[in-house]
C-alpha positions in Angstrom: -17.0 -2.7 1.5 -17.1 -6.5 1.9 -15.5 -8.7 4.6 -14.5 -12.2 3.8 -12.5 -14.8 5.7 -10.6 -18.0 5.0 -9.1 -20.7 7.2 -6.9 -23.7 6.6 -5.1 -26.4 8.6 -2.4 -28.8 7.5 -0.3 -31.6 8.9 3.3 -30.4 9.3 4.5 -33.8 8.2 2.9 -33.4 4.8 4.8 -30.2 4.1 8.0 -31.7 5.5 7.6 -34.8 3.3 7.0 -32.6 0.2 10.1 -30.5 0.9 12.3 -33.6 1.6 11.1 -35.5 -1.5 10.6 -32.7 -4.0 13.2 -30.2 -2.7 13.7 -27.0 -4.5 11.0 -27.7 -7.0 8.3 -27.7 -4.3 9.8 -24.9 -2.2 10.3 -22.5 -5.1 6.8 -23.2 -6.4 5.1 -22.4 -3.0 7.4 -19.9 -1.2 9.2 -16.7 -2.0 12.9 -16.3 -1.4 12.3 -14.2 1.7 9.9 -16.8 3.1 12.4 -19.6 2.4 15.2 -17.7 4.2 12.9 -16.9 7.2 11.7 -20.5 7.6 15.2 -22.0 7.1 16.5 -19.7 9.9 14.1 -21.4 12.3 16.3 -24.5 12.2 14.5 -27.4 13.9 11.1 -25.6 13.8 11.4 -24.7 10.1 8.8 -27.2 8.9 6.2 -25.7 11.3 6.9 -22.3 9.8 6.8 -23.6 6.2 3.5 -25.4 7.0 2.0 -22.3 8.7 2.8 -20.2 5.6 1.3 -22.9 3.3 -1.9 -22.9 5.4 -1.9 -19.1 5.4 -1.7 -19.0 1.6 -4.6 -21.5 1.3 -6.7 -19.4 3.7 -5.9 -16.2 1.7 -6.9 -17.9 -1.5 -10.2 -18.9 0.0 -10.8 -15.4 1.3 -10.0 -13.6 -1.9 -11.6 -16.0 -4.4 -14.5 -13.7 -5.0 -12.1 -10.9 -6.0 -10.5 -13.0 -8.8 -11.7 -13.6 -12.3 -9.8 -16.8 -12.5 -8.3 -18.8 -9.6 -5.1 -19.2 -11.6 -4.7 -15.4 -11.8 -2.7 -15.4 -8.6 0.1 -17.9 -7.8 1.6 -19.2 -4.6 4.6 -16.9 -4.8 2.4 -13.8 -5.5 1.6 -14.0 -1.8 4.3 -13.5 0.8 3.9 -13.8 4.6 6.6 -12.3 6.7 6.8 -10.8 10.2 6.6 -7.1 10.6 8.7 -5.0 13.0 6.6 -6.3 15.9 6.9 -9.9 14.8 3.3 -10.1 13.7 2.7 -11.9 10.4 1.9 -9.6 7.5 0.6 -10.4 4.1 2.2 -8.8 1.0 0.9 -9.3 -2.5 3.6 -9.3 -5.1 2.8 -8.7 -8.8 -0.9 -8.2 -8.2 -1.7 -4.6 -7.8 -5.2 -4.9 -9.2 -6.7 -6.6 -6.1 -9.0 -4.1 -4.4 -8.0 -5.2 -0.8 -8.3 -2.5 1.8 -7.0 -4.5 4.7 -6.0 -8.1 5.4 -5.3 -9.6 8.8 -3.7 -13.0 9.2 -3.2 -15.3 12.2 -0.9 -18.3 12.2 -0.5 -21.0 14.7 1.4 -24.3 14.8 2.4 -27.1 17.1 4.6 -30.1 16.3 2.0 -31.9 14.2 -0.3 -29.2 12.8 -0.2 -25.7 11.4 -3.3 -23.5 11.0 -4.1 -20.0 9.6 -7.0 -17.7 9.5 -7.4 -14.5 7.6 -10.0 -11.7 7.3 -10.1 -9.5 4.3 -11.7 -6.1 3.9 -12.2 -5.3 0.2 -14.1 -3.0 -2.1 -17.4 -4.8 -2.8 -18.2 -5.8 -6.3 -14.6 -5.4 -7.6 -13.3 -8.2 -9.9 
């Protein structure tokens, strides 16, 4: 088994500006339909939630990079971050059943100006 981690921080304003200027093109490239619905339901805090998920996906990509043959083998929308029944964020991999991940934990945090995420991945060592 192997443990890897990833972290990321982003300015909420950057994500907000991308959403406002690029609209659906940006949102649909980065977020799944369920994530879009979840974030939009947060009303005036929606940009913090979008930014936290953006940071989470970056952190995940960093943590799983050794498990990939090619960094383009997984896309933004292959990773989905939604709350579980206890409102804790959970990571779901869509369309990528070949990843040998045993467990992944994610932590998200945001304030008005910044969003950050950190993840820890437990995987089968040597699998690519």
